[in-house]
C-alpha positions in Angstrom: 22.7 -116.0 89.4 21.7 -118.9 91.1 21.2 -121.6 88.7 17.5 -123.2 89.7 16.2 -119.8 89.5 18.4 -119.3 85.9 16.8 -122.4 85.2 13.0 -121.2 86.0 13.2 -118.3 84.0 15.3 -119.6 81.2 12.2 -122.3 80.7 9.5 -119.3 80.5 11.6 -117.8 77.8 12.1 -121.1 75.9 8.1 -121.7 76.0 7.4 -118.5 74.4 10.2 -119.0 71.7 8.7 -122.7 70.9 4.7 -122.8 71.7 3.7 -118.8 71.2 2.6 -117.6 67.1 5.3 -116.1 65.5 3.2 -112.7 65.4 3.3 -113.0 69.5 5.7 -110.3 71.4 8.4 -112.2 72.9 10.3 -111.0 76.4 13.5 -111.9 75.4 13.1 -109.6 72.5 11.7 -106.6 73.5 12.7 -103.3 72.9 14.0 -102.6 76.1 13.5 -100.1 79.0 14.5 -96.2 78.9 16.9 -97.2 82.1 17.9 -100.8 81.7 18.0 -103.1 84.9 19.6 -106.6 85.5 17.2 -109.4 84.5 15.1 -110.7 87.5 16.3 -114.6 88.0 12.9 -115.7 87.9 10.4 -113.4 85.7 10.3 -112.7 82.0 10.5 -108.9 81.6 6.7 -108.7 80.6 5.9 -110.3 83.9 7.9 -108.1 85.7 5.8 -104.9 84.2 2.5 -106.5 85.4 3.9 -107.1 89.2 5.2 -103.2 89.1 2.0 -102.0 87.5 -0.3 -104.4 90.4 1.9 -102.6 93.1 2.0 -99.4 91.8 0.0 -96.7 94.4 -2.1 -95.5 91.2 -3.4 -99.4 90.3 -4.5 -99.5 94.3 -6.6 -95.6 93.8 -8.6 -97.2 90.7 -11.0 -98.6 93.2 -12.4 -95.6 94.7 -13.2 -94.0 91.1 -15.6 -94.0 89.1 -16.4 -96.2 86.1 -19.7 -94.5 84.7 -22.2 -94.0 87.8 -20.8 -91.7 90.1 -21.3 -92.6 93.9 -23.1 -95.4 93.3 -25.2 -96.6 96.4 -25.0 -100.3 95.8 -21.4 -102.6 96.1 -22.4 -104.5 93.0 -21.6 -101.5 90.1 -18.5 -101.2 89.0 -15.4 -99.2 89.7 -12.4 -98.1 87.7 -10.9 -101.4 89.4 -13.1 -104.2 88.3 -13.3 -102.4 85.0 -9.4 -102.8 84.5 -9.9 -106.5 86.2 -12.5 -107.2 83.5 -10.8 -106.2 80.4 -7.6 -108.5 81.7 -9.8 -111.2 81.4 -11.2 -110.6 78.5 -7.6 -109.5 76.7 -6.4 -112.5 78.5 -8.3 -115.4 77.3 -8.2 -114.0 73.5 -4.7 -114.3 73.7 -4.4 -117.2 75.1 -6.6 -118.2 72.4 -4.4 -117.1 69.4 -1.3 -117.7 71.4 -0.1 -114.6 72.3 1.5 -112.9 74.9 -0.4 -113.2 77.7 1.8 -111.5 80.2 2.4 -108.5 78.2 -1.0 -108.1 77.2 -1.9 -108.3 81.3 0.9 -105.8 81.8 -0.9 -103.4 79.4 -4.6 -104.0 80.3 -3.5 -103.4 84.5 -2.1 -100.2 83.4 -4.4 -98.8 80.7 -6.4 -96.5 83.1 -4.4 -95.7 85.8 -4.3 -92.4 84.4 -8.0 -92.2 84.4 -9.7 -89.0 86.5 -12.1 -88.8 89.3 -16.0 -88.8 88.4 -14.4 -91.0 85.4 -15.1 -89.4 81.9 -16.8 -86.3 83.2 -13.3 -85.3 85.4 -11.4 -85.8 81.7 -13.6 -83.7 79.8 -13.3 -80.8 83.0 -9.6 -81.2 82.6 -9.5 -81.1 78.8 -11.3 -77.9 78.9 -9.6 -76.1 81.4 -5.5 -77.0 80.0 -4.5 -75.5 77.0 -3.2 -79.0 75.2 -5.8 -80.5 76.5 -6.3 -83.4 79.1 -6.9 -87.3 77.9 -6.2 -90.4 80.1 -4.2 -92.5 78.3 -1.7 -90.0 78.1 -2.1 -89.3 82.1 -1.7 -93.1 82.0 1.8 -93.0 80.4 3.0 -90.0 82.8 1.7 -91.8 85.9 3.9 -95.0 84.8 6.9 -93.2 83.7 7.5 -89.8 85.5 5.1 -90.4 88.7 6.2 -93.8 89.8 8.7 -94.3 87.1 8.1 -98.0 86.7 10.6 -98.4 84.0 8.3 -100.2 82.3 9.2 -102.0 78.5 8.6 -100.6 75.3 5.9 -103.2 74.5 3.9 -102.6 77.6 4.0 -98.1 77.4 3.0 -98.4 73.7 0.0 -100.3 74.4 -1.3 -98.2 77.4 -0.5 -94.9 75.6 -2.5 -96.5 72.3 -5.4 -98.7 74.0 -7.7 -95.6 72.8 -7.7 -92.9 70.4 -7.3 -94.0 66.3 -3.0 -95.2 66.9 -2.8 -98.9 66.6 -0.6 -100.4 69.4 2.8 -102.0 67.6 2.0 -105.1 69.4 -0.9 -107.6 68.3 -1.4 -108.2 72.8 -1.7 -104.1 72.6 -4.4 -104.7 69.9 -6.0 -106.8 72.0 -6.2 -104.9 75.1 -7.6 -101.5 72.9 -10.7 -103.9 71.5 -11.2 -106.1 75.0 -11.4 -102.2 76.7 -15.0 -101.5 74.4 -15.9 -104.9 74.8 -15.6 -104.9 78.5 -17.1 -101.4 79.2 -20.0 -101.4 77.2 -21.0 -105.0 78.7 -20.7 -104.0 82.2 -22.3 -100.5 81.4 -25.1 -102.3 80.2 -25.6 -104.6 82.9 -25.0 -101.7 85.8 -27.7 -99.7 83.9 -30.2 -102.6 83.8 -29.2 -102.7 87.6 -30.0 -99.3 88.5 -33.1 -99.7 86.6 -32.2 -96.9 83.7 -32.5 -99.6 81.4 -33.8 -103.4 80.3 -31.7 -105.3 78.2 -34.6 -105.8 75.7 -34.2 -102.2 74.8 -30.9 -103.1 73.0 -30.9 -102.3 69.6 -32.7 -105.5 67.6 -29.7 -106.0 65.6 -27.2 -106.3 68.1 -29.2 -108.5 69.8 -29.6 -110.8 67.3 -25.9 -110.7 66.5 -24.3 -110.5 69.8 -26.8 -111.9 72.3 -29.2 -111.4 74.7 -27.4 -111.4 77.9 -24.0 -110.1 79.0 -22.4 -113.9 79.0 -23.7 -114.5 75.4 -22.2 -111.0 74.2 -18.9 -111.3 75.5 -18.5 -115.0 74.5 -19.9 -114.4 71.1 -17.2 -111.4 71.0 -14.8 -113.0 71.6 -14.8 -116.1 69.3 -15.5 -113.5 66.2 -11.8 -112.4 67.2 -10.5 -115.6 67.6 -12.3 -116.6 64.6 -10.9 -113.3 62.6 -7.2 -112.7 63.4 -4.2 -113.4 62.6 -1.3 -110.9 62.3 -3.7 -108.6 63.2 -6.7 -108.6 66.1 -9.7 -108.0 64.3 -13.8 -108.6 64.4 -15.8 -109.5 61.3 -17.7 -106.7 59.5 -21.2 -108.0 61.0 -19.8 -108.6 64.7 -18.1 -105.0 64.3 -20.9 -103.1 62.9 -23.8 -104.9 66.1 -20.8 -103.7 68.9 -21.1 -100.3 67.1 -24.6 -99.9 66.5 -24.5 -101.0 70.6 -21.9 -98.1 71.5 -24.2 -95.6 69.8 -26.9 -96.5 71.6 -25.5 -96.6 75.2 -24.2 -93.2 74.2 -27.6 -91.7 73.3 -29.4 -93.7 76.0 -26.9 -94.1 79.3 -23.9 -92.2 78.9 -25.2 -88.6 77.9 -28.6 -89.0 78.7 -30.0 -90.6 81.8 -31.1 -90.3 85.3 -27.6 -91.6 86.8 -25.7 -88.7 84.7 -27.6 -85.9 86.2 -25.1 -85.7 89.0 -22.8 -85.0 86.8 -22.8 -81.1 86.9 -21.9 -81.3 90.5 -18.5 -83.5 89.8 -17.8 -81.0 87.0 -18.3 -78.0 89.8 -15.9 -80.1 92.2 -12.7 -80.5 89.6 -13.1 -76.9 88.8 -12.9 -75.3 91.6 -10.6 -77.6 93.3 -8.1 -77.0 90.1 -8.6 -73.2 90.4 -7.8 -73.5 94.4 -5.1 -75.4 93.9 -3.8 -72.4 90.9 -4.0 -70.2 93.9 -2.6 -72.0 96.4 0.1 -74.4 94.9 1.9 -74.2 98.6 0.2 -76.8 99.9 1.0 -79.4 97.3 4.3 -81.6 98.0 6.2 -81.0 95.1 8.0 -84.0 93.9 11.3 -84.2 92.7 10.3 -85.0 88.8 8.2 -82.8 88.8 8.9 -79.3 90.6 10.4 -77.6 88.2 7.4 -78.5 85.6 4.5 -75.7 84.8 1.8 -75.7 88.0 -0.9 -76.3 85.7 0.8 -79.7 85.2 1.6 -80.1 88.9 -2.0 -79.6 89.4 -3.3 -81.6 86.9 -0.8 -85.0 88.4 -2.5 -84.1 91.7 -6.2 -83.7 90.9 -6.2 -86.5 88.0 -4.9 -88.6 90.8 -7.4 -87.9 93.5 -9.7 -90.8 94.0 -13.7 -89.4 94.2 -14.1 -89.9 98.0 -10.7 -87.8 98.0 -12.0 -85.4 95.5 -15.4 -85.0 97.5 -13.4 -85.2 100.8 -11.0 -82.3 99.8 -13.8 -79.8 98.4 -15.7 -79.7 101.4 -12.9 -79.1 103.7 -12.2 -76.4 101.2 -15.3 -74.7 100.6 -18.2 -76.1 102.9 -18.0 -73.8 105.8 -17.2 -76.0 109.4 -19.5 -75.7 112.6 -17.6 -74.1 115.5 -18.8 -73.0 119.3 -21.2 -74.7 121.7 -24.5 -76.5 120.9 -26.9 -74.2 122.9 -29.7 -71.9 121.3 -30.3 -70.5 124.6 -30.1 -66.8 125.1 
């Protein structure tokens, strides 16, 4: 290894050891990868994870996957990719303030939603109903990086991706940060998008949440981040007042935006697209290109991977190609 490059990497490792908190994950003490590899001459192990995720095909597809609003007409509505970037920004801010490992935090944040379906949680719900063992996007995200793209990530990154949602708690503080940053991001940017769509106004939000967190997106995010930094040491947590206000805000959003709003009226069509494409490929599996890693797996698993990997626009076009008759013949109507 070139001595100059070796010095760069060692300098970063030494920075982690001397500057980061005693509670931070250190790249030199990683639990490792399933398949051992030689160290990168410049990057730490968690930087390497981040780069592998960023350059993956699944990450690029996030730009054309729904966050909440299906096929929005405006360019300023969030997609699954912009959501991911906002989660990363919030999580990195918290990690830096607490002197935790920003590289690991970023890697987990960038990878947490790689397994999301087209049409957001609507697509996830359909696949969960179709499959005997259900479907969860966090488990699919893990499958993307472990099997479908075989990124060979560290145990710390894999754990953070798998446990960014649900009851389980990530074993690193960096993973815990992403778990809470995900909620901060989606609640606030979904409010912003709902206001833009004319579904609601910020003054409609629960009064207690406005008083505790703030009346606009910048105030709410800043207030929440400060609260987490003030209340976290060997675990990542909010104060009781802040958590209650966030929970109240989340409940209100589910009742008024996520489950019952004009923007959700197209969901039944999206469900039809996913369910009929799933049935079609179960009956026409010869159309699927089977990779060497999955060709011996159950057909429903292979079809699920294919459907879950679709972008919204690919799913819509594929549905048109498979189910909508194409025009043919001349253009004259004369007898």
